C-alpha positions in Angstrom: -106.8 24.5 29.9 -108.7 25.8 26.9 -110.9 23.3 25.2 -111.9 23.4 21.5 -114.5 21.1 19.9 -114.5 20.5 16.2 -115.3 17.9 13.6 -111.9 17.1 12.2 -108.4 17.9 13.5 -105.4 17.9 11.1 -102.0 17.9 12.7 -99.4 19.2 10.4 -99.7 21.8 7.6 -97.3 20.4 5.0 -98.5 19.4 1.6 -100.5 16.4 2.8 -102.1 18.1 5.9 -102.8 21.3 4.0 -104.6 19.4 1.2 -106.5 17.3 3.8 -107.7 20.3 5.8 -108.7 22.4 2.9 -110.6 19.5 1.2 -112.4 18.5 4.3 -113.6 22.0 4.9 -114.7 22.4 1.3 -116.8 19.3 1.8 -118.6 20.8 4.7 -116.7 19.8 7.8 -115.6 22.0 10.6 -111.8 21.7 10.5 -108.9 22.7 12.8 -105.4 22.7 11.3 -102.5 22.8 13.7 -98.9 23.5 12.6 -95.7 23.9 14.6 -94.2 26.5 12.2 -95.4 30.0 11.5 -96.3 29.2 7.9 -98.0 26.4 5.9 -96.9 24.2 3.1 -93.9 22.5 4.7 -91.2 21.8 2.0 -93.3 23.7 -0.5 -91.6 26.7 1.0 -88.1 25.3 0.6 -87.3 25.6 -3.1 -88.0 22.0 -3.8 -90.0 21.4 -7.0 -93.0 19.1 -7.6 -91.8 16.0 -9.4 -93.6 13.5 -11.7 -96.9 15.3 -12.3 -96.3 13.4 -15.6 -95.4 9.7 -16.2 -92.9 8.2 -18.7 -95.4 8.6 -21.5 -95.8 12.3 -20.6 -99.4 11.8 -19.4 -100.5 13.8 -16.4 -101.1 11.5 -13.4 -101.9 13.9 -10.6 -104.6 16.6 -10.8 -107.0 17.9 -8.1 -105.8 20.2 -5.4 -102.2 19.7 -6.4 -102.9 21.0 -9.9 -105.0 23.8 -8.4 -102.0 24.8 -6.3 -99.9 25.0 -9.5 -102.5 27.0 -11.3 -102.6 29.5 -8.5 -98.8 29.8 -8.6 -99.0 30.4 -12.4 -101.2 33.4 -11.8 -98.5 35.1 -9.8 -95.6 33.9 -12.0 -94.5 31.6 -9.2 -94.1 28.6 -11.6 -93.6 27.9 -15.3 -95.8 24.8 -15.1 -94.9 21.2 -15.7 -91.8 20.5 -17.8 -90.9 17.1 -19.1 -87.6 15.7 -17.6 -85.8 12.5 -18.8 -84.7 11.9 -15.2 -87.6 13.0 -12.9 -90.4 12.5 -15.5 -91.4 16.1 -15.0 -90.4 19.0 -12.8 -92.6 21.9 -11.7 -90.7 24.7 -10.1 -92.5 26.5 -7.3 -91.7 29.9 -5.8 -91.2 29.1 -2.1 -92.6 32.3 -0.6 -95.6 32.6 -3.0 -96.3 28.9 -2.0 -96.7 30.0 1.6 -99.0 32.8 0.6 -101.2 30.6 -1.5 -101.4 28.0 1.2 -102.8 30.7 3.6 -105.2 31.9 0.9 -106.6 28.4 0.4 -107.0 27.8 4.2 -108.7 31.1 4.7 -111.1 30.7 1.8 -112.1 27.2 2.9 -112.9 28.4 6.5 -110.3 26.2 8.2 -109.5 27.3 11.8 -105.8 27.6 12.1 -103.4 27.2 15.1 -99.8 28.0 14.3 -96.7 27.8 16.6 -98.3 24.8 18.3 -96.7 21.5 19.0 -98.7 18.3 19.5 -97.9 17.3 23.1 -100.5 14.6 24.0 -103.1 12.3 22.5 -105.9 10.7 24.5 -107.2 7.4 23.3 -110.0 5.3 24.7 -111.1 1.9 23.4 -108.9 2.2 20.3 -110.4 5.6 19.4 -108.8 9.1 19.6 -110.8 11.4 21.9 -108.7 14.5 22.0 -105.2 15.9 21.4 -103.3 18.5 23.4 -101.6 21.3 21.5 -99.1 23.5 23.3 -97.8 26.9 22.2 -96.4 30.0 24.1 -97.0 28.2 27.4 -100.7 27.6 26.7 -102.2 24.1 26.5 -105.2 23.6 24.3 -107.2 20.4 24.3 -109.0 19.7 21.0 -111.8 17.2 20.9 -112.9 15.8 17.5 -114.5 12.9 15.7 -111.8 12.3 13.2 -108.1 13.0 13.4 -105.7 13.2 10.4 -101.9 12.8 10.9 -100.2 15.2 8.5 -97.0 15.5 10.5 -94.9 13.5 8.0 -93.2 11.9 10.9 -96.3 10.1 12.1 -96.2 11.9 15.4 -99.9 11.7 16.1 -100.1 8.0 15.2 -97.1 7.4 17.4 -98.5 9.3 20.4 -101.9 7.5 19.9 -100.2 4.1 20.1 -100.6 3.1 16.5 -98.2 0.5 15.0 -95.6 2.1 12.8 -92.5 1.2 10.8 -89.2 3.0 10.2 -86.4 2.6 7.8 -85.4 -0.2 5.4 -86.6 -3.7 6.4 -83.1 -5.2 6.6 -81.2 -2.4 8.3 -83.9 0.0 9.7 -81.7 2.8 8.4 -83.7 5.8 7.1 -83.0 8.0 4.1 -80.9 11.0 5.2 -82.3 14.5 5.4 -81.2 17.7 3.7 -81.4 21.4 4.5 -82.3 23.4 1.4 -80.6 26.7 0.7 -80.6 29.0 -2.3 -77.8 30.6 -4.2 -78.0 33.5 -6.7 -75.4 35.0 -9.1 -75.3 31.8 -11.2 -73.9 32.1 -14.8 -76.0 29.3 -16.3 -74.3 29.4 -19.8 -70.9 28.6 -18.3 -72.5 25.8 -16.3 -74.1 24.3 -19.4 -70.8 24.5 -21.3 -69.1 22.7 -18.5 -71.7 19.9 -18.5 -71.4 19.6 -22.3 -67.7 19.3 -22.1 -67.9 16.8 -19.2 -70.8 14.4 -19.9 -69.3 12.1 -17.3 -70.7 14.4 -14.7 -74.2 13.2 -15.4 -75.5 10.2 -13.4 -75.0 7.4 -15.9 -72.8 5.4 -13.5 -75.2 5.4 -10.6 -77.7 2.6 -9.9 -80.4 4.6 -11.7 -82.7 2.6 -14.0 -85.0 5.6 -14.6 -82.4 7.7 -16.5 -83.4 8.1 -20.2 -81.7 9.6 -23.2 -81.8 13.4 -23.4 -80.7 14.3 -19.9 -77.8 16.4 -21.1 -76.4 19.9 -21.5 -78.9 20.8 -24.2 -81.8 19.7 -22.0 -80.7 22.1 -19.3 -80.0 24.9 -21.8 -83.5 24.7 -23.3 -85.4 24.1 -20.1 -85.9 27.0 -17.6 -87.4 24.6 -15.0 -84.8 21.9 -14.6 -83.4 19.8 -11.7 -79.7 19.0 -12.2 -78.5 15.7 -10.6 -74.9 14.7 -11.1 -71.2 15.6 -10.7 -70.3 12.2 -9.4 -66.8 12.3 -10.9 -66.1 15.8 -9.6 -67.3 14.9 -6.1 -65.1 11.8 -6.0 -62.1 13.7 -7.1 -62.6 16.5 -4.5 -63.3 14.0 -1.8 -60.0 12.2 -2.6 -58.3 15.7 -2.3 -60.0 16.4 1.0 -62.0 19.3 -0.5 -65.6 17.9 -0.3 -67.5 18.6 2.9 -70.4 16.3 2.4 -70.8 12.5 2.5 -72.7 11.9 -0.7 -72.0 11.1 -4.3 -74.0 13.8 -6.2 -75.0 17.4 -6.3 -78.6 18.6 -6.9 -79.3 22.1 -8.3 -82.9 23.1 -8.8 -83.4 26.1 -11.0 -85.7 28.7 -9.4 -88.2 31.1 -10.9 -85.9 34.0 -10.0 -83.2 34.8 -12.5 -79.7 33.4 -11.8 -80.9 31.4 -8.8 -80.8 27.8 -7.8 -82.0 25.8 -4.7 -79.4 23.4 -3.5 -80.5 19.9 -2.3 -77.1 18.6 -1.3 -76.7 18.7 2.5 -76.3 15.2 3.9 -76.6 14.1 7.5 -76.1 10.3 7.9 -77.5 7.9 10.5 -80.3 10.3 11.2 -83.8 9.7 12.6 -86.2 12.6 12.0 -88.5 11.4 14.7 -85.7 11.8 17.4 -85.4 15.4 18.8 -81.7 14.8 19.6 -80.9 13.9 16.0 -83.0 16.8 14.8 -81.1 19.2 17.0 -77.7 18.0 15.9 -78.8 17.7 12.3 -80.0 21.3 12.1 -76.6 22.5 13.4 -74.5 20.3 11.3 -76.5 21.1 8.2 -76.1 24.8 8.6 -72.3 24.3 9.2 -72.0 22.5 5.9 -73.4 25.4 3.8 -70.4 27.8 3.8 -68.1 24.9 2.9 -70.3 23.9 0.0 -70.6 27.4 -1.3 -66.8 27.7 -1.3 -66.5 24.3 -3.1 -69.0 25.5 -5.8 -67.1 28.8 -6.3 -63.8 27.1 -6.6 -64.7 24.1 -8.7 -68.0 24.5 -10.6 -67.9 26.7 -13.6 -70.8 29.2 -13.5 -70.8 29.4 -9.8 -67.7 31.6 -9.3 -69.8 34.6 -8.2 -72.6 32.7 -6.4 -73.9 34.0 -3.1 -76.3 32.8 -0.4 -79.8 34.2 -0.6 -81.8 32.0 1.8 -81.8 28.9 4.0 -85.0 26.9 4.6 -86.5 27.4 8.0 -85.9 23.8 9.0 -84.2 20.6 7.9 -86.1 18.5 5.3 -86.7 15.0 6.7 -86.9 12.4 3.9 -88.0 9.5 6.0 -89.2 8.6 9.5 -92.3 6.8 10.7 -94.9 5.2 8.5 -98.2 4.4 10.3 -99.5 0.9 9.6 -102.9 1.0 7.9 -105.7 -1.4 7.1 -103.7 -2.0 3.9 -100.1 -1.7 3.0 -98.8 -0.9 -0.5 -96.1 -3.3 -1.6 -93.4 -2.2 -4.0 -94.1 -5.2 -6.3 -97.5 -3.6 -7.0 -95.7 -0.4 -7.9 -93.2 -2.0 -10.3 -96.1 -3.9 -12.0 -98.1 -0.7 -12.3 -101.2 -2.1 -10.5 -104.2 0.3 -10.1 -106.7 -1.5 -7.9 -110.4 -0.6 -7.7 -109.9 1.2 -4.4 -107.3 3.6 -5.8 -107.5 7.2 -4.5 -104.4 8.6 -6.1 -101.8 7.7 -8.7 -98.0 7.8 -8.6 -95.5 7.5 -11.4 -92.3 8.6 -9.7 -89.4 6.1 -9.5 -88.5 4.3 -6.3 -85.9 6.8 -5.2 -83.9 5.5 -2.2 -81.1 7.5 -0.6 -78.7 5.4 1.5 -78.7 6.7 5.1 -75.3 5.2 5.8 -73.3 6.3 2.9 -73.2 8.2 -0.4 -75.2 5.9 -2.7 -78.6 6.5 -4.3 -80.7 3.8 -6.0 -83.5 4.4 -8.4 -85.9 1.6 -9.5 -87.9 2.3 -12.6 -91.7 2.6 -12.8 -93.0 2.0 -16.3 -96.7 2.6 -15.6 -98.4 4.6 -12.8 -99.5 2.7 -9.8 -102.5 3.3 -7.6 -102.5 4.0 -3.9 -105.4 2.1 -2.1 -107.7 4.0 0.2 -107.1 1.9 3.3 -103.4 2.8 3.2 -104.7 6.1 4.7 -106.6 4.5 7.6 -104.8 3.3 10.7 -105.3 -0.4 11.5 -105.1 0.3 15.3 -106.9 3.6 15.9 -110.4 3.6 14.3 -110.7 7.3 13.7 -107.1 8.1 12.7 -106.2 8.8 9.1 -102.9 9.7 7.5 -102.1 12.3 4.9 -98.7 12.6 3.4 -95.5 10.6 3.6 -96.6 8.7 6.8 -99.2 6.6 4.9 -99.0 2.8 5.0 -96.5 1.7 2.4 -93.4 -0.5 2.6 -90.0 1.2 2.8 -89.2 0.7 -0.9 -92.5 2.1 -2.1 -91.9 5.0 0.3 -89.1 6.2 -2.1 -91.9 7.2 -4.6 -94.9 8.1 -2.5 -93.0 10.7 -0.3 -92.9 13.4 -3.0 -95.0 16.5 -2.4 -97.7 16.3 -5.1 -98.4 12.6 -4.2 -98.7 13.8 -0.6 -101.2 16.4 -1.7 -103.2 13.9 -3.7 -103.3 11.6 -0.7 -104.3 14.5 1.5 -107.1 15.4 -0.8 -108.5 11.8 -0.5 -108.1 11.8 3.3 -109.9 15.1 3.7 -112.7 14.1 1.4 -113.1 10.7 3.1 -113.1 12.2 6.5 -115.8 14.6 5.6 -117.9 11.8 4.1 -117.4 9.6 7.2 -118.5 12.6 9.4 -121.6 13.3 7.3 -122.7 9.7 7.3 -121.8 9.0 11.0 -119.3 6.3 10.0 -115.7 5.4 10.8 -113.2 6.2 8.0 -112.8 2.5 7.2 -116.6 2.3 6.5 -116.6 5.0 3.8 -118.0 3.8 0.5 -114.9 3.8 -1.7 -116.9 4.1 -4.9 -118.6 7.2 -3.6 -115.2 8.6 -2.5 -113.7 8.0 -5.9 -116.7 9.8 -7.5 -116.2 12.8 -5.3 -112.4 12.9 -6.0 -113.1 12.8 -9.8 -115.5 15.7 -9.3 -112.6 17.5 -7.7 -110.5 16.8 -10.8 -108.4 14.1 -9.3 -106.9 11.6 -11.7 -107.5 7.9 -10.8 -106.7 6.0 -14.0 -104.9 6.4 -17.3 
């Protein structure tokens, strides 16, 4: 077996893991980043946008490496920047393939050692401390020894394999938010679509349990905004379902306008009663999600004005898991703190997105309003059970309601930046992650242009 020794290992190269690896390396650590796919960025390469860089008062609440990523996309015309949205607070379109290129650029510039096409297959723990992990790819097993390990898998795979306590799903039912498989359509006649929405305002989501919706989310908004996310068609979906013409078990359609002319990404596939940490559910979900796509395309062509000539241009490389494991940390962020907009002294990132909960059993979606940005405490990133394990991304220590907000990509990047910076600090000071001086960490994050207060 090949053996690699390094300072910090990051497992998972999605938004959180990418940010953690790059930031740790920039802060002087020797870093290895392992990713099971052949690209970096995770759902950044799917057509999903960044949401809620801004808050309800149109103030920017996330900076740092996430903003740097947007700036780099701007240079290649891969985004139009942050656009205010009455529903999502702000949307920031990202070109999926330039996102992958930029992720590679950042990793290479920082000097991160990269292992792609590798799965995490084992974790060795002694006396409550990770000693090594085993990565497997192309029939080769590689043991990686390190001082600090960062779980950027999203699903908490590393924490799970190390024996850390975790939570899954809502507290009452343990049901998890359903996944989606993103796919892109081109050939959209947007003017016809805007006219349809203007003539049918009932197709906007006013009837849903959405406290966050504000005035101005209408046809004129879509007409005058080239970076929009459309969320709606509740009435049309109900009618088509009654007629047996709707192939999905959900109540809304989501179209995300892309940087390319006449193109949208579709965030509408729905797989219910799904656990993204279960390989059997993943296998079945990938198949069923692909099989929903032709039926959805035909439904759009037949019933959505502006989509008569739409055609398929791409399908994301893997299903997008909304929710799975959350690793329990030294602290847990409670949704009451989010609703009250608390920003504690140990905050390492802000979040202003609403508590967005998709029902994993049916077709309902709930949104709980966030009036003021809330802070994510540092110790939500540090495992309570494994002393040298940190989390970066959606598997941080939050309750299942808070998870509805903290799972979005730019928040994952802000959290990853904090995890990477703290890991490098702990390494340089020969400390455990929980012993890092939080005041010093916050100073470093501010130097990196993170935003920690309004």
